[in-house]
N, C-alpha and C positions, 0 to 999 in steps of 0.2 A: 546616556552622560549628561549630566546637568550642565544647562548652558547660562552662562552669567548673566546677571540682569541686576537693576539697581536694587533687589531686595537684599542683597550682601551685604549692605551697609547697616542692615537691622538686624544681623546675625552675630553671635558672639564669637567665644577666640575659636569655636571647633567650626571652620569652615568648611563646608561639605566638597570633598574633592574624591575623584578627579572633576577638574570643571574647566569646562570648554570656554575659551573668552573668543567673541568675535573681532575678527580683524579685517582690515580693507584688503583685499587680494584672495589668491587661492590658498595660503598657507592656513596651517591649522595651529593655535596658540592652545596650549592644554597645562594649567596648574594640576599638578601631581600630589603635591606635598605643601603645607604651608610650615614654612620656617619660622615666620614671627607675625603676631598679629595684633593689631590696634584695633580693634571694635570701632566702625564707623569713620575709621580715619587713614587706614593702611593694612595691607597684608603683602608679606613677603614669601613668595612659592617657590619650590622648584618644578620644572615641569620641561615643556619641548616647545619648539618653535619651528615648523615645517620638519618635522621628525628630529630634529638637533637638539642636545641639551641645553637649557638656559635657565638662566634665574629671571623671575617675573616680579615686579613691584605695580601691585594696584593701589591708586589713591581715589578717595571719594572727590568729590565736589566741594567739600566745603573750603571756605576762604584757607585755612590754616593746610587744609591738604593741598589745594592747589598751588599755593608757595612753595611748598615742599616740592612737588611733581615740576616745576619748572627751576627750583633750586637745584634739585636732582641732575638734571640735565645741564645746567650752566655750571656746577661744580665738577662733574666729569669732563667738560669741556676746558674749563681752568686748570685741570691736572694734565689732560693730555696738551695743552699750549705750553706747560712748563715741563714737559718732558717727563711727567713722572707718572709710572705705571697705573692705570686704572683699566676696568673693566670695559669693553667695547659695546655700544650700544645699538641693537638690530633692529630695534623697532619702538615707535613711540606713537603716542595717540591720546587724544582727548574726546571722547565719546559722550555727549550730552545723551544721548538716547538709553546709554547703557549707566549713566551717573556715575562713569567711572575714567580715570586717566591712567594711561599705561606707561610703563619702560620695560623693554625686555633687553637682558644681558646676557652674552656670548658666556657661556660656563667657563670658567677656568680651568685646564685639565689640571686632575691631581690636586687640587685645592686643598690647602692646610692651612687653617687659623693661626695666627700669631698664639692665641688663648691654647689650642693644641699643640703646639711646639713647646710652648711653658710647661704645659701640664706633663708632657710626656718626656722631657728632657732632663737630663742631669745640670751638674751648678755650672759647667764649662759651656754646655747648649745655651742654657739660659744667659750666661753671660755675653754670648755671641748675640742672642737674639737683641737683648737690651742695646747693645750698639748698633745693630742693623736698623732698629726703631728708632735710635737717636739719629742716626745718619738720615734717615729719610724724614723726620720731621724738621731736620735742619734745612733739607732740600724745601720741603714746604714753604717754610717762614722765609728763606733767600728769595723763592717765588712770590712771595705777598700772601700765600695760602695759611691760612688758620683753620684747622678742624676742630669745631667746638664739640663734638661727642668722640672723644678721643677713648677708645677702649678696645682691647686686644682683639675683639671680633671683627672691628672693622680694618683689620690690617691682614690678607692674604698673601701664603706663599705659593706660587703656581711654577714648576720649572725652575726654581730657585730664584723668581724675581716676586719681589715683594711690591703687592699691589694696595693700593687704598681704595676702602668701599666707603659708602653712606655721604655721597657725596652732596647731598639735602644739605649738611650740616656744615658747608665748607664755605669760608668768608674769604674774599678774594680783595687785597690792596692793591692797588696801583705800582707799590714799590714794596721792596723788601720789609717786612716786620721790624718795627722797631727793638730797640734791646730789652725795654721793660715788656712788650707785648711777646717778644722771644722767650722771655723767660719764664712768662708765663704760661705758653704753650709747653716748655720744657718742665714746668711742675706737672700741667696736665697729664703727661706722660710719664712720669716717674712716680707720681701718685698711686700710678695702677699696680705698682709692684709692692711686695711684702718688705715689712720693715728690715728683715735679715741681709736684704738687699743693699739697704743704706750704704755700706762698706763702698759701695762702686760709684756712689755718685759724683765725688771728686773725679773719677777718670771720666766717666758719662760726661758729665759737665766740660772736662778738657775735648774730648772728641767732638762734642756739637759743635764748639767754636772753633776749632780745627777745620771741621767740616766747611764752617762758614770762612774761612781764612780772615778769622777776626781774632783780639788779644782775650785772654782769660782775665778774671780778677779775684783773688783770693777771698775778699769782703763780700761779693757777690755769691761765691759758690757758697761761702755758710748761710748767707741769705737763703738760697736754694735748697741748704737741707731743710732749714725751717720750715720753709713754704712747702716742701714735700710732705713733710712729718702732718702738718693740718691739714692739705689736700686729701690725705689718706685717711684721718681722721673722719672728716666731712664726708668722703665718698662710703665710708664704712655706716654711718650713721645714716645715710641717704639709702643704703642696701638695706639695712635691719628693717628700718621703715618699711621699705616696700616688701618685706614679707609678711606684712598684715595686710596688705592691698592688693585689690583685685586687679591682675595684671598678668603680662604676657607669660611670666615664670610661676605664678601662684593663683590659684583658685581660693576666692575668700567668699564665706557663705555668714552674713550676720544677722541676725534677729535680736529682738529684745530677750530672748531666753537662751540664746545659741550662738556662740561663734566658731568657725573653724577655718583654718588657713592649709595648705597643701599644696606640693610641688605639682602643678599643672599636668607633667607628664607622668604623675602616678596617679592620677585623679579620675582610675578604673572603677568598674564595677564593684569589685571588692573592696577597695579603699571608700567608696560611697556609701556601701552597707557599713562599713566598720565605722564610718562617722556619724551615721544616723544611730547606729546601735552598737557604741563602742566595747559592750561587754558579751557580745553574741557569739555562740557557738553555732556551728553548722555541719554538714557533710562537708562542705567545701572550707570552712573557716575551721581549723583546731587550733584548741588553745592549751597552754602547760603553763601554770602558775609556777616561776620560780623563786619568788619571794612575795610574801603575804604580810606586810607587816601593816601597822595602825594608820600611817599618814603615806604610805606608798605601798603599790601592789604591782608586781612586774610578771608579765606575762611574754612567752614567746608565742607568736602566731605564724601558724602554717597554712599558706593558702596554694592553689595550684601554681599561683605564678611567682611567690616570692615568700620569704621569710622575715617575718618584722618584730620587734620588741615594743611592747606596749608598756608604758609607766602611767598609771593611774593614780593621782595623787587625791588621797582621800579627805574627808572632814571627820576628825576624831570627835568632836564634840560642837555644841552650838558656841561655846565660847571660842573654840578654835577656829570655827567658821567666821564668827564676829571678826578675830584677831586678821584674817585671811581676804574677809570680802572686799575691801578696796585696795589691796595689794596685787603688784603683778603676780600671777598662779606662777606655781612653781614649773608648771609644765611650758608655762610662756616663757619662764627664764632660760629653763633647757634647750628650748626652740631658738631664742635669739642666742644662746653663747655656742650654740653648735654651728649654726651659721657665721657666727663673729671667728671661730675658730678655723673653720674652712677657709676664710678669707685670708686669717694670717698663715696658711700653709701649714696649720695643726692636724692631725687625722683624728677624726671621731667618726663615730657610726653616721651617715647619711640622715640628716632629719627630714622626715616624712611628712608629717603632719601634726596639727596641733589642734584639740578641741577643748573647748569651754563650755561648761553649764553655767547659766547665768540668770540673774533676775535684775534687769536693767543694769545698772553699772556695778551691782554687786557679782563677785565671782564666787562660784561653788565648785563643784568638783572639775577636775581637768584633766586629760589624756595628752599623752605624749608619744608619736610613733615614730621610730628610728629603724633603719636598716640594721637587720641582725647579722654580726660577722661571727666567722667562724674563729677561733682562737684560744690561745692559753692566757690567763691573767699572769700577770707580773708574779705573783704570790709563788706559782709553782714553777715559773720558768727559774727562779733563781733558788728553788730548793729540788732541782732537777740533777741528779748526781750524776746523770750520762753527760750532762752538758759540759763542754771543754772550756778552760780558762779562756781561751779567744772569743766562744761564744758569749761567756758571761760578761767579757769586757766589751764587746759590741753591744751586747743588750743595756749595759750601763751607759754608753756612750750615747744611744740611742734617748736618754734621759736626759743627757748634759743637754744635749741640743734642743729638747723639747722646753726645758728649765731656760735656756738661754732665749727662745722665742718668746715665753712669757714673760721674762725680766723685759725684753724690748718692747714688748706691748703692755706692759702694767697688767698684765693678768694675774690674779691668785686663784686658786682652784677652790679651796675652802675645807676640802675632804681629801687629803691625801694619802689614803689607805692604798695599800698596794694593790687590792683588789678592782680598784677603779682604773688601772691600767693593762691594758689587753695587747698582746701580740699576734698579729694576724700576717701570714706570711712572712714573717720575722720584720715587720714592720709595726710601730707603737702607736696605739689609739687609746685616746682619753676620753672616758666616760663618766657618768653622774655629774652634771654639769650645774644643778639646781643652785650649788653654793658659790659659782664663780662668780666673779667681778672684775670689771675692770677699772681702775683707779686712775684719776685724774692727777691728784696729788700724789706726789713721790713720798712723801712721808707715809700715805694713807697705806701705799701699795707696799713700801718695804716694812712696815708692821704686819701686813697679812702676809706677804710672802715669809717672812722669818717662820711666821708660824705654819705656814706651808710645809717649810724645809724641816723643821723640827718633828713635824708628823712624820713625813715623808722617812726621815733616819730612824724612826722609833720603829719603821716595819723592820728594822734588819739587827735590832736589839738582841735577838738571840743567834744571829748569824754572823759573829763577828769578821768572817774572811769577807762576806760581802759588803758589811758595812765599811771595812777597809779598803774596798774597790771603790765604793762609791766616794768614800772621802778623799781617795787620791785622783779621781778622775773629777769632781767636782771643784777640787782645789785647785785646778787649772783652768777654770771657767769662771763666767761674770756670776755665775750661783755661789761662787767660794764665801763672800761677804754675809752671805745669808745662811750660813751652816750655824748651827748651835755652838757656842765659843767652847763648851764642854767635850766638843769630840775634834775640833780644828787641829790638824795634823800640825 
């Protein structure tokens, strides 16, 4: 087993484990799994201390990391002093010999992050989670505590107790937070949730101030709604930019003639080979072309580990290449939009990687790799004579829910043909994202979405019963005003 020394701070994201960490005393501290890596600064690991499961944070000796090591312990102490649940520290040390500072936490039994609860919960469970988080944040603020890195992985349930993590980003005031600072902290929390939950903001705002035993204010609540929308947009832009940057979530390789970004947990041998030779076939990589067009070639790639869809965006001729040279490639647009949809809670195949061949700033061929999902496109679903009226109605209702999310996010698809929607395990997925846009101006969005809806309704021109079903369903939704005037009931 490798023993920790100062060389780990020159390593990258793939810290070698298991890794023994020398400590004072007879106990043994071992890192078995890297949970988060910030090379040269910090590693967070699962491991064991005295043969008991623990979480381990390793900090370098840089000025920033040293501040974080001290702030981490002070933040935990502040939470405990305020009676707010936080993990217990079982060991801490600053070792000049190892160029490393260490904090070891007791493992929380049956730990489940707020993110996991959100992802796996129904609407009732999600609403309960939001209420619990608002109540916890109210306790923070009443104790003069502000968490500057508020995200759902920093809140953990263990035996139905909600714990606060990542204490290095906690700032403690001598008194309870001011109303202004409290509202900003509430904005930070509510901005984490998708826009389709904004209908709950008023009740969450009231619950927050009830927890603080303080009065509410209608004008303040309206300001909160606008601030949450701005915060969500800011967080989304920041995240989308992150998908092009080498970090704990994405592995980026950028050269003068080449650019790639890939989900770091997918950056295995087979994907590294595909990113170096995107059109390769071999004994382990089998490729079936399902569309061979002038501007786009679509293949399903089978490897021993997974099935992937690869979209290669072609350059038709020199004039087409010149027109595309300095624009965001369509592969990059698809990559960005896939991540955007996921953040809005809209199902789409998982984006795995983006590859662009370049000549300096000039973009040439590009490839977009995504998860291959087994399913049936909506063309066949609504032409299936074996489907019951209830099944048809439920499928149409999923489109209504999708369109309402798109309206709230000001998203237009750009190509609403029915084959761009797939049902997998009875869940609706959206594909073909290279024409999708998010609009800032309401008028631009309304024009684009009316075009979308007109194209979508043309899918059913030969199926009057299905057309009538969609008209009836959409007429009771936010999409009603975007239906073509010629078909409105």
